[in-house]
Backbone and ligand atoms as CSV (ligand in chain L), in Angstrom:
chain,resi,resn,atom,element,x,y,z
A,1,MET,N,N,138.801,150.574,69.069
A,1,MET,CA,C,138.731,149.211,68.480
A,1,MET,C,C,140.145,148.637,68.352
A,2,THR,N,N,140.311,147.398,68.832
A,2,THR,CA,C,141.629,146.772,68.721
A,2,THR,C,C,141.888,146.346,67.274
A,3,LYS,N,N,143.142,146.120,66.981
A,3,LYS,CA,C,143.498,145.632,65.645
A,3,LYS,C,C,142.972,144.210,65.472
A,4,PRO,N,N,142.753,143.753,64.224
A,4,PRO,CA,C,142.278,142.372,64.029
A,4,PRO,C,C,143.357,141.353,64.388
A,5,ILE,N,N,142.910,140.159,64.647
A,5,ILE,CA,C,143.823,139.022,64.815
A,5,ILE,C,C,143.927,138.342,63.454
A,6,PHE,N,N,145.139,138.287,62.933
A,6,PHE,CA,C,145.329,137.631,61.636
A,6,PHE,C,C,145.305,136.111,61.840
A,7,VAL,N,N,144.579,135.420,60.965
A,7,VAL,CA,C,144.550,133.954,60.977
A,7,VAL,C,C,145.060,133.513,59.606
A,8,LEU,N,N,146.295,133.055,59.575
A,8,LEU,CA,C,146.961,132.779,58.296
A,8,LEU,C,C,147.112,131.285,58.085
A,9,ASN,N,N,146.683,130.840,56.919
A,9,ASN,CA,C,146.676,129.410,56.589
A,9,ASN,C,C,147.521,129.158,55.360
A,10,GLY,N,N,148.352,128.127,55.433
A,10,GLY,CA,C,149.286,127.842,54.362
A,10,GLY,C,C,148.783,126.827,53.356
A,11,PRO,N,N,149.717,126.231,52.631
A,11,PRO,CA,C,149.395,125.436,51.458
A,11,PRO,C,C,148.517,124.226,51.741
A,12,ASN,N,N,147.613,124.006,50.811
A,12,ASN,CA,C,146.703,122.851,50.753
A,12,ASN,C,C,145.558,122.927,51.754
A,13,LEU,N,N,145.578,123.905,52.627
A,13,LEU,CA,C,144.485,123.988,53.608
A,13,LEU,C,C,143.162,124.363,52.934
A,14,ASN,N,N,143.229,124.906,51.706
A,14,ASN,CA,C,142.002,125.142,50.932
A,14,ASN,C,C,141.313,123.830,50.544
A,15,LEU,N,N,142.024,122.708,50.670
A,15,LEU,CA,C,141.449,121.401,50.289
A,15,LEU,C,C,140.772,120.689,51.455
A,16,LEU,N,N,140.822,121.298,52.614
A,16,LEU,CA,C,140.254,120.638,53.810
A,16,LEU,C,C,138.817,120.222,53.568
A,17,GLY,N,N,138.487,119.048,54.108
A,17,GLY,CA,C,137.116,118.563,53.986
A,17,GLY,C,C,136.921,117.733,52.732
A,18,GLU,N,N,137.846,117.878,51.775
A,18,GLU,CA,C,137.696,117.157,50.507
A,18,GLU,C,C,138.322,115.780,50.559
A,19,ARG,N,N,139.446,115.659,51.272
A,19,ARG,CA,C,140.149,114.371,51.389
A,19,ARG,C,C,140.730,114.250,52.780
A,20,GLU,N,N,141.134,113.044,53.125
A,20,GLU,CA,C,141.802,112.774,54.398
A,20,GLU,C,C,141.033,113.262,55.631
A,21,PRO,N,N,139.684,113.034,55.687
A,21,PRO,CA,C,138.950,113.480,56.884
A,21,PRO,C,C,139.399,112.759,58.153
A,22,HIS,N,N,139.969,111.545,57.997
A,22,HIS,CA,C,140.447,110.803,59.171
A,22,HIS,C,C,141.657,111.493,59.804
A,23,VAL,N,N,142.363,112.301,59.023
A,23,VAL,CA,C,143.539,113.015,59.561
A,23,VAL,C,C,143.164,114.444,59.968
A,24,TYR,N,N,142.426,115.137,59.073
A,24,TYR,CA,C,142.209,116.571,59.275
A,24,TYR,C,C,140.779,116.941,59.679
A,25,GLY,N,N,139.878,115.919,59.796
A,25,GLY,CA,C,138.482,116.219,60.118
A,25,GLY,C,C,137.679,116.513,58.859
A,26,SER,N,N,136.377,116.678,59.026
A,26,SER,CA,C,135.527,116.869,57.840
A,26,SER,C,C,135.148,118.334,57.615
A,27,GLU,N,N,135.535,119.212,58.519
A,27,GLU,CA,C,135.242,120.637,58.336
A,27,GLU,C,C,136.059,121.207,57.177
A,28,THR,N,N,135.451,122.123,56.436
A,28,THR,CA,C,136.208,122.849,55.415
A,28,THR,C,C,136.851,124.081,56.074
A,29,LEU,N,N,137.759,124.715,55.330
A,29,LEU,CA,C,138.385,125.935,55.873
A,29,LEU,C,C,137.326,127.024,56.051
A,30,SER,N,N,136.346,127.007,55.158
A,30,SER,CA,C,135.270,127.995,55.261
A,30,SER,C,C,134.429,127.753,56.529
A,31,ASP,N,N,134.194,126.479,56.885
A,31,ASP,CA,C,133.489,126.174,58.151
A,31,ASP,C,C,134.290,126.723,59.341
A,32,ILE,N,N,135.604,126.499,59.304
A,32,ILE,CA,C,136.460,126.968,60.416
A,32,ILE,C,C,136.392,128.497,60.496
A,33,HIS,N,N,136.452,129.131,59.328
A,33,HIS,CA,C,136.376,130.603,59.279
A,33,HIS,C,C,135.066,131.087,59.907
A,34,ASP,N,N,133.942,130.467,59.505
A,34,ASP,CA,C,132.621,130.895,60.017
A,34,ASP,C,C,132.555,130.782,61.543
A,35,GLY,N,N,133.018,129.632,62.068
A,35,GLY,CA,C,132.981,129.418,63.523
A,35,GLY,C,C,133.852,130.426,64.260
A,36,LEU,N,N,134.992,130.714,63.670
A,36,LEU,CA,C,135.958,131.608,64.326
A,36,LEU,C,C,135.463,133.062,64.328
A,37,LYS,N,N,134.785,133.434,63.229
A,37,LYS,CA,C,134.212,134.796,63.158
A,37,LYS,C,C,133.229,135.003,64.307
A,38,LYS,N,N,132.378,133.990,64.532
A,38,LYS,CA,C,131.373,134.092,65.613
A,38,LYS,C,C,132.065,134.193,66.971
A,39,LEU,N,N,133.060,133.350,67.190
A,39,LEU,CA,C,133.775,133.382,68.478
A,39,LEU,C,C,134.464,134.736,68.674
A,40,ALA,N,N,135.030,135.265,67.600
A,40,ALA,CA,C,135.727,136.562,67.698
A,40,ALA,C,C,134.746,137.644,68.157
A,41,ILE,N,N,133.541,137.625,67.613
A,41,ILE,CA,C,132.533,138.630,68.014
A,41,ILE,C,C,132.231,138.474,69.503
A,42,GLU,N,N,132.022,137.213,69.941
A,42,GLU,CA,C,131.767,136.961,71.379
A,42,GLU,C,C,132.898,137.514,72.252
A,43,LEU,N,N,134.127,137.422,71.735
A,43,LEU,CA,C,135.295,137.834,72.526
A,43,LEU,C,C,135.641,139.317,72.313
A,44,GLY,N,N,134.809,140.005,71.512
A,44,GLY,CA,C,135.025,141.433,71.289
A,44,GLY,C,C,136.201,141.740,70.378
A,45,ARG,N,N,136.468,140.837,69.452
A,45,ARG,CA,C,137.583,141.019,68.519
A,45,ARG,C,C,137.097,140.806,67.084
A,46,SER,N,N,137.985,141.133,66.118
A,46,SER,CA,C,137.705,140.772,64.730
A,46,SER,C,C,138.889,139.947,64.223
A,47,ILE,N,N,138.599,139.132,63.216
A,47,ILE,CA,C,139.693,138.335,62.633
A,47,ILE,C,C,139.842,138.681,61.154
A,48,ASP,N,N,141.057,138.512,60.681
A,48,ASP,CA,C,141.342,138.662,59.257
A,48,ASP,C,C,141.870,137.294,58.822
A,49,PHE,N,N,141.022,136.514,58.158
A,49,PHE,CA,C,141.279,135.093,57.907
A,49,PHE,C,C,141.729,134.918,56.453
A,50,ARG,N,N,142.898,134.363,56.228
A,50,ARG,CA,C,143.446,134.243,54.863
A,50,ARG,C,C,144.082,132.867,54.646
A,51,GLN,N,N,144.167,132.483,53.379
A,51,GLN,CA,C,144.873,131.243,53.014
A,51,GLN,C,C,145.688,131.502,51.756
A,52,SER,N,N,146.903,130.960,51.727
A,52,SER,CA,C,147.709,131.047,50.510
A,52,SER,C,C,148.517,129.771,50.318
A,53,ASN,N,N,148.700,129.425,49.057
A,53,ASN,CA,C,149.568,128.290,48.715
A,53,ASN,C,C,150.996,128.742,48.422
A,54,HIS,N,N,151.281,130.042,48.675
A,54,HIS,CA,C,152.564,130.614,48.276
A,54,HIS,C,C,153.348,131.136,49.483
A,55,GLU,N,N,154.557,130.641,49.626
A,55,GLU,CA,C,155.401,130.990,50.777
A,55,GLU,C,C,155.602,132.507,50.889
A,56,GLY,N,N,155.924,133.152,49.760
A,56,GLY,CA,C,156.201,134.592,49.785
A,56,GLY,C,C,154.986,135.401,50.220
A,57,GLU,N,N,153.815,134.959,49.806
A,57,GLU,CA,C,152.602,135.684,50.196
A,57,GLU,C,C,152.384,135.574,51.716
A,58,LEU,N,N,152.629,134.392,52.257
A,58,LEU,CA,C,152.508,134.221,53.715
A,58,LEU,C,C,153.504,135.129,54.438
A,59,ILE,N,N,154.716,135.225,53.894
A,59,ILE,CA,C,155.745,136.088,54.506
A,59,ILE,C,C,155.305,137.551,54.424
A,60,ASP,N,N,154.763,137.976,53.279
A,60,ASP,CA,C,154.267,139.359,53.151
A,60,ASP,C,C,153.175,139.628,54.190
A,61,TRP,N,N,152.294,138.669,54.414
A,61,TRP,CA,C,151.211,138.864,55.385
A,61,TRP,C,C,151.778,138.956,56.818
A,62,LEU,N,N,152.813,138.177,57.092
A,62,LEU,CA,C,153.444,138.273,58.427
A,62,LEU,C,C,154.077,139.656,58.607
A,63,HIS,N,N,154.693,140.191,57.546
A,63,HIS,CA,C,155.252,141.551,57.629
A,63,HIS,C,C,154.137,142.558,57.881
A,64,GLU,N,N,153.024,142.374,57.172
A,64,GLU,CA,C,151.868,143.279,57.346
A,64,GLU,C,C,151.363,143.230,58.789
A,65,ALA,N,N,151.409,142.044,59.384
A,65,ALA,CA,C,150.916,141.863,60.758
A,65,ALA,C,C,151.723,142.687,61.758
A,66,ARG,N,N,152.971,143.014,61.427
A,66,ARG,CA,C,153.808,143.784,62.379
A,66,ARG,C,C,153.130,145.082,62.762
A,67,GLN,N,N,152.484,145.728,61.780
A,67,GLN,CA,C,151.820,147.017,62.051
A,67,GLN,C,C,150.326,146.850,62.307
A,68,ASN,N,N,149.728,145.851,61.652
A,68,ASN,CA,C,148.252,145.869,61.530
A,68,ASN,C,C,147.507,144.807,62.310
A,69,ALA,N,N,148.206,143.970,63.088
A,69,ALA,CA,C,147.494,142.905,63.804
A,69,ALA,C,C,147.797,142.953,65.292
A,70,GLU,N,N,146.825,142.480,66.074
A,70,GLU,CA,C,147.038,142.358,67.524
A,70,GLU,C,C,147.823,141.080,67.832
A,71,ALA,N,N,147.578,140.051,67.032
A,71,ALA,CA,C,148.233,138.750,67.215
A,71,ALA,C,C,148.058,137.972,65.906
A,72,VAL,N,N,148.787,136.878,65.779
A,72,VAL,CA,C,148.666,136.035,64.583
A,72,VAL,C,C,148.440,134.590,65.014
A,73,ILE,N,N,147.463,133.966,64.378
A,73,ILE,CA,C,147.269,132.516,64.500
A,73,ILE,C,C,147.743,131.951,63.165
A,74,LEU,N,N,148.681,131.022,63.216
A,74,LEU,CA,C,149.346,130.581,61.983
A,74,LEU,C,C,149.333,129.065,61.857
A,75,ASN,N,N,148.653,128.590,60.812
A,75,ASN,CA,C,148.827,127.190,60.405
A,75,ASN,C,C,149.562,127.243,59.073
A,76,ALA,N,N,150.866,127.060,59.131
A,76,ALA,CA,C,151.693,127.197,57.925
A,76,ALA,C,C,151.716,125.914,57.087
A,77,GLY,N,N,150.885,124.920,57.470
A,77,GLY,CA,C,150.833,123.680,56.697
A,77,GLY,C,C,152.221,123.070,56.565
A,78,GLY,N,N,152.506,122.522,55.389
A,78,GLY,CA,C,153.784,121.846,55.156
A,78,GLY,C,C,154.999,122.754,55.293
A,79,TYR,N,N,154.808,124.076,55.107
A,79,TYR,CA,C,155.946,125.000,55.259
A,79,TYR,C,C,156.494,125.024,56.693
A,80,SER,N,N,155.652,124.606,57.649
A,80,SER,CA,C,156.123,124.547,59.044
A,80,SER,C,C,157.372,123.665,59.149
A,81,HIS,N,N,157.408,122.633,58.309
A,81,HIS,CA,C,158.480,121.631,58.400
A,81,HIS,C,C,159.655,121.937,57.485
A,82,THR,N,N,159.534,123.007,56.678
A,82,THR,CA,C,160.571,123.248,55.662
A,82,THR,C,C,161.117,124.668,55.607
A,83,SER,N,N,160.358,125.660,56.095
A,83,SER,CA,C,160.688,127.045,55.710
A,83,SER,C,C,161.412,127.856,56.789
A,84,ILE,N,N,162.692,128.057,56.575
A,84,ILE,CA,C,163.470,128.927,57.463
A,84,ILE,C,C,163.051,130.383,57.227
A,85,SER,N,N,162.649,130.715,55.993
A,85,SER,CA,C,162.230,132.096,55.708
A,85,SER,C,C,160.960,132.467,56.462
A,86,LEU,N,N,160.043,131.525,56.549
A,86,LEU,CA,C,158.816,131.776,57.320
A,86,LEU,C,C,159.157,131.925,58.803
A,87,ARG,N,N,160.046,131.097,59.271
A,87,ARG,CA,C,160.500,131.201,60.665
A,87,ARG,C,C,161.118,132.577,60.936
A,88,ASP,N,N,161.945,133.059,59.997
A,88,ASP,CA,C,162.574,134.371,60.178
A,88,ASP,C,C,161.521,135.470,60.227
A,89,ALA,N,N,160.486,135.346,59.392
A,89,ALA,CA,C,159.413,136.364,59.375
A,89,ALA,C,C,158.648,136.342,60.699
A,90,VAL,N,N,158.420,135.156,61.254
A,90,VAL,CA,C,157.738,135.058,62.557
A,90,VAL,C,C,158.630,135.650,63.646
A,91,ALA,N,N,159.913,135.352,63.572
A,91,ALA,CA,C,160.842,135.838,64.601
A,91,ALA,C,C,160.929,137.368,64.618
A,92,ALA,N,N,160.588,137.999,63.494
A,92,ALA,CA,C,160.650,139.464,63.407
A,92,ALA,C,C,159.434,140.134,64.052
A,93,LEU,N,N,158.447,139.343,64.452
A,93,LEU,CA,C,157.238,139.914,65.056
A,93,LEU,C,C,157.399,140.050,66.565
A,94,THR,N,N,156.832,141.120,67.111
A,94,THR,CA,C,156.846,141.264,68.569
A,94,THR,C,C,155.478,140.935,69.171
A,95,ILE,N,N,154.434,140.885,68.332
A,95,ILE,CA,C,153.099,140.481,68.807
A,95,ILE,C,C,153.074,138.953,68.947
A,96,PRO,N,N,152.119,138.410,69.737
A,96,PRO,CA,C,152.087,136.949,69.901
A,96,PRO,C,C,151.728,136.235,68.598
A,97,VAL,N,N,152.432,135.161,68.325
A,97,VAL,CA,C,152.102,134.284,67.200
A,97,VAL,C,C,151.822,132.901,67.791
A,98,ILE,N,N,150.667,132.360,67.452
A,98,ILE,CA,C,150.284,131.042,67.961
A,98,ILE,C,C,150.224,130.087,66.779
A,99,GLU,N,N,150.999,129.023,66.872
A,99,GLU,CA,C,151.058,128.016,65.806
A,99,GLU,C,C,149.933,127.004,66.028
A,100,VAL,N,N,149.202,126.708,64.956
A,100,VAL,CA,C,148.117,125.731,65.046
A,100,VAL,C,C,148.334,124.645,64.004
A,101,HIS,N,N,148.072,123.417,64.411
A,101,HIS,CA,C,147.972,122.313,63.459
A,101,HIS,C,C,146.715,121.524,63.776
A,102,LEU,N,N,145.976,121.193,62.744
A,102,LEU,CA,C,144.756,120.392,62.923
A,102,LEU,C,C,145.108,119.018,63.489
A,103,SER,N,N,146.117,118.418,62.900
A,103,SER,CA,C,146.523,117.067,63.307
A,103,SER,C,C,147.603,117.162,64.391
A,104,ASN,N,N,147.783,116.064,65.095
A,104,ASN,CA,C,148.861,115.998,66.090
A,104,ASN,C,C,150.154,115.647,65.349
A,105,ILE,N,N,150.868,116.681,64.928
A,105,ILE,CA,C,152.061,116.463,64.093
A,105,ILE,C,C,153.116,115.619,64.814
A,106,TYR,N,N,153.069,115.608,66.155
A,106,TYR,CA,C,154.085,114.860,66.927
A,106,TYR,C,C,153.808,113.358,66.940
A,107,ALA,N,N,152.628,112.972,66.444
A,107,ALA,CA,C,152.277,111.549,66.410
A,107,ALA,C,C,152.199,111.044,64.968
A,108,ARG,N,N,152.786,111.809,64.044
A,108,ARG,CA,C,152.683,111.454,62.621
A,108,ARG,C,C,154.054,111.047,62.061
A,109,GLU,N,N,154.205,111.139,60.752
A,109,GLU,CA,C,155.459,110.725,60.127
A,109,GLU,C,C,156.614,111.555,60.713
A,110,PRO,N,N,157.815,110.972,60.801
A,110,PRO,CA,C,158.955,111.697,61.384
A,110,PRO,C,C,159.172,113.080,60.765
A,111,PHE,N,N,158.974,113.243,59.459
A,111,PHE,CA,C,159.243,114.550,58.837
A,111,PHE,C,C,158.260,115.624,59.272
A,112,ARG,N,N,157.129,115.232,59.865
A,112,ARG,CA,C,156.166,116.241,60.354
A,112,ARG,C,C,156.380,116.564,61.829
A,113,ARG,N,N,157.261,115.845,62.493
A,113,ARG,CA,C,157.386,116.008,63.958
A,113,ARG,C,C,158.213,117.218,64.343
A,114,HIS,N,N,158.883,117.808,63.360
A,114,HIS,CA,C,159.646,119.032,63.648
A,114,HIS,C,C,159.035,120.208,62.894
A,115,SER,N,N,158.814,121.308,63.615
A,115,SER,CA,C,158.371,122.546,62.973
A,115,SER,C,C,159.431,123.606,63.222
A,116,TYR,N,N,159.868,124.274,62.146
A,116,TYR,CA,C,160.827,125.380,62.296
A,116,TYR,C,C,160.233,126.557,63.064
A,117,LEU,N,N,158.899,126.554,63.209
A,117,LEU,CA,C,158.237,127.698,63.850
A,117,LEU,C,C,158.198,127.585,65.370
A,118,THR,N,N,158.232,126.365,65.862
A,118,THR,CA,C,157.962,126.125,67.288
A,118,THR,C,C,158.816,126.994,68.214
A,119,GLU,N,N,160.084,127.168,67.861
A,119,GLU,CA,C,160.993,127.914,68.762
A,119,GLU,C,C,160.759,129.420,68.738
A,120,VAL,N,N,160.003,129.915,67.729
A,120,VAL,CA,C,159.826,131.371,67.625
A,120,VAL,C,C,158.371,131.806,67.842
A,121,VAL,N,N,157.485,130.849,68.135
A,121,VAL,CA,C,156.089,131.219,68.418
A,121,VAL,C,C,155.859,131.256,69.924
A,122,ARG,N,N,154.739,131.885,70.314
A,122,ARG,CA,C,154.391,131.962,71.740
A,122,ARG,C,C,153.969,130.588,72.254
A,123,GLY,N,N,153.298,129.811,71.394
A,123,GLY,CA,C,152.874,128.469,71.775
A,123,GLY,C,C,152.285,127.750,70.579
A,124,THR,N,N,152.138,126.437,70.733
A,124,THR,CA,C,151.630,125.603,69.640
A,124,THR,C,C,150.439,124.790,70.112
A,125,ILE,N,N,149.412,124.704,69.265
A,125,ILE,CA,C,148.240,123.873,69.547
A,125,ILE,C,C,148.112,122.889,68.401
A,126,ALA,N,N,148.166,121.604,68.700
A,126,ALA,CA,C,148.142,120.602,67.637
A,126,ALA,C,C,147.277,119.426,68.046
A,127,GLY,N,N,146.479,118.937,67.104
A,127,GLY,CA,C,145.777,117.677,67.328
A,127,GLY,C,C,144.309,117.804,67.687
A,128,PHE,N,N,143.769,119.029,67.686
A,128,PHE,CA,C,142.368,119.220,68.080
A,128,PHE,C,C,141.473,119.587,66.905
A,129,GLY,N,N,141.925,119.327,65.681
A,129,GLY,CA,C,141.126,119.671,64.509
A,129,GLY,C,C,140.825,121.160,64.479
A,130,GLY,N,N,139.652,121.510,63.924
A,130,GLY,CA,C,139.263,122.917,63.801
A,130,GLY,C,C,139.146,123.617,65.144
A,131,GLU,N,N,138.853,122.859,66.199
A,131,GLU,CA,C,138.746,123.422,67.548
A,131,GLU,C,C,140.054,124.111,67.972
A,132,GLY,N,N,141.168,123.654,67.406
A,132,GLY,CA,C,142.465,124.252,67.741
A,132,GLY,C,C,142.515,125.744,67.427
A,133,TYR,N,N,141.817,126.150,66.348
A,133,TYR,CA,C,141.792,127.583,66.004
A,133,TYR,C,C,141.050,128.375,67.081
A,134,SER,N,N,139.963,127.781,67.620
A,134,SER,CA,C,139.204,128.472,68.681
A,134,SER,C,C,140.058,128.581,69.942
A,135,LEU,N,N,140.761,127.513,70.265
A,135,LEU,CA,C,141.643,127.552,71.439
A,135,LEU,C,C,142.717,128.630,71.254
A,136,ALA,N,N,143.241,128.710,70.045
A,136,ALA,CA,C,144.283,129.708,69.751
A,136,ALA,C,C,143.717,131.121,69.849
A,137,LEU,N,N,142.485,131.315,69.385
A,137,LEU,CA,C,141.883,132.644,69.452
A,137,LEU,C,C,141.680,133.062,70.909
A,138,ARG,N,N,141.207,132.123,71.719
A,138,ARG,CA,C,141.036,132.436,73.151
A,138,ARG,C,C,142.389,132.795,73.780
A,139,ALA,N,N,143.418,132.047,73.419
A,139,ALA,CA,C,144.761,132.328,73.967
A,139,ALA,C,C,145.240,133.701,73.499
A,140,ALA,N,N,145.034,134.005,72.213
A,140,ALA,CA,C,145.485,135.302,71.666
A,140,ALA,C,C,144.798,136.446,72.406
A,141,VAL,N,N,143.491,136.289,72.649
A,141,VAL,CA,C,142.740,137.362,73.322
A,141,VAL,C,C,143.229,137.500,74.760
A,142,SER,N,N,143.474,136.390,75.432
A,142,SER,CA,C,143.909,136.540,76.826
A,142,SER,C,C,145.336,137.071,76.918
A,143,LEU,N,N,146.151,136.870,75.888
A,143,LEU,CA,C,147.496,137.466,75.891
A,143,LEU,C,C,147.426,138.970,75.618
A,144,GLY,N,N,146.350,139.397,74.913
A,144,GLY,CA,C,146.113,140.828,74.687
A,144,GLY,C,C,147.271,141.544,74.016
A,145,GLY,N,N,147.868,140.944,73.000
A,145,GLY,CA,C,148.931,141.618,72.251
A,145,GLY,C,C,150.279,141.589,72.935
A,146,ASN,N,N,150.330,140.932,74.095
A,146,ASN,CA,C,151.593,140.878,74.839
A,146,ASN,C,C,152.305,139.549,74.568
A,147,SER,N,N,153.369,139.600,73.794
A,147,SER,CA,C,154.022,138.354,73.392
A,147,SER,C,C,154.651,137.625,74.576
A,148,ARG,N,N,154.890,138.345,75.681
A,148,ARG,CA,C,155.501,137.687,76.833
A,148,ARG,C,C,154.477,137.397,77.936
A,149,GLY,N,N,153.197,137.790,77.690
A,149,GLY,CA,C,152.180,137.675,78.744
A,149,GLY,C,C,151.744,136.276,79.052
L,1,CA2,O1,O,147.817,119.349,60.768
L,1,CA2,C1,C,147.946,120.418,60.156
L,1,CA2,O2,O,147.215,121.398,60.330
L,1,CA2,C2,C,149.017,120.542,59.050
L,1,CA2,O3,O,149.590,121.849,59.157
L,1,CA2,C3,C,148.280,120.373,57.730
L,1,CA2,C4,C,149.192,120.319,56.503
L,1,CA2,C5,C,150.346,119.336,56.725
L,1,CA2,O4,O,151.261,119.440,55.648
L,1,CA2,C6,C,151.076,119.577,58.034
L,1,CA2,O5,O,152.082,118.584,58.206
L,1,CA2,C7,C,150.129,119.531,59.222
L,1,CA2,C8,C,148.393,119.858,55.273
L,1,CA2,C9,C,147.217,120.728,54.938
L,1,CA2,C10,C,146.039,120.011,54.346
L,1,CA2,O6,O,146.377,119.063,53.375
L,1,CA2,C11,C,145.365,118.383,52.749
L,1,CA2,C12,C,145.746,117.527,51.716
L,1,CA2,C13,C,144.777,116.807,51.059
L,1,CA2,C14,C,143.432,116.955,51.380
L,1,CA2,C15,C,143.061,117.810,52.391
L,1,CA2,C16,C,144.030,118.530,53.082
């Protein structure tokens, strides 16, 4: 059995579906989790899906992923635009990390157009709502734990 794919979600993503559906869609994080679990089974994988509003907890989970995950799908929320520490934790991983954003951050306010993670992840998927997580899972599985594949 392969290691799980960690799906890590940052601050405020627990509020999805409650406000701003025009920006983030109407799915809740729990809806996204349910859909992704089913897709993971189809693809012969398991996911470990988590959310935290705390930067340090996200960093601890990235450290845990070094030993315990095949790949990481990461929506770091607002920390994507602010956290050098999160970037350093991603840079320390040798497994593939795929950055996901529900919204197209490149078409939004100037402060959202830069992510500190972009240069240290395998790739970024932005602007496809919850579907972006499914695209990221398919990419993670086809990379098969190979960060350069
Ligand atoms: O588009 C994305 O996935 C984001 O990572 C979502 C973050 C935002 O800070 C990033 O710039 C882009 C926000 C998470 C959700 O925030 C909500 C706030 C109010 C109501 C519902 C969600």
